[in-house]
N, C-alpha and C positions, 0 to 999 in steps of 0.2 A: 504494500500500500503506500504511497507515495503522499510525503507530508507535504501540510499546507504551507506554501510559501508567502503568507501574509505575515506582514510585521503589525506589531502594537498599531504604529503610527498608522498603516493601511487601514484598521477599523475606524479609527478617527476619521479620515478621509473618506472613507463610506459610509459613515455618518453625517459626514458635512460639516464636523468640526474644524478648528486647527488641529494640523497632525505634527507640528513641529515641538520640538521640546519643551520650549516655553509653552505653547498653548494648551500641548497637555498637562503640564503641570499645575497650570492654572485651572484646567477643566476640574483633575483632582483636588486642587485643595479649595474650589467652590463648591464642589458636589460632597465634599466628605465631612462626616461618615455617612454613608449609609447604611441605615437600619436593616441589622440583620434579618427583621422579619418582611423586611423589601425584597421582592424577586427582583432583580436588575430591569427586566422591563416593565414593571411596574414605578420605577421612580419618576418622581412628577416634574422631573427636568426635561424628560424625553419629549420630542414632539410626537404625534400619532405615528408617523410612518418611521421615526428613528427604534420608537416602542415596539411596532410591529416586524420591523427588521431584527431586531436583537431576540424577539419571541419566537418567530422563524428559526434562527439561524440554531437556538439552543433548541428547539423543538425538532428541527430535522436534523441535527447534530451534522450541520455543515461544516466547511472550511472554516468559517467564523466561529464557531462553537468555542473552540479552547481559546480564541481572542477573548470573548465575550464574558469566557470564567474568569480570566485575566483580568479583565475591567472590572468586572465585580469585586473580586479580591482587593484588587489597588482600592477601590472607593471606600472598600472596609476597611482596609490595611492603615489608611491614612488618618484612621481615629486614635492609632497608637502614637502617633509622631506628634 
């Protein structure tokens, strides 16, 4: 099985968000900590299109699912910093 060639920054680009390091850091700082009880696609800061993309990626276990999991973890991890 081929491993996906997407990078974390590619997920941000796919979501229509700034995907450079400062943009990603700013996004994580603004939206962290994400409560453990909230599923990533259900977070209030997503547009309906972004939420649908994340939900579909996770449900279909697409190439983006691993990166969506990483984003979820990063948003929750920021609470410890």
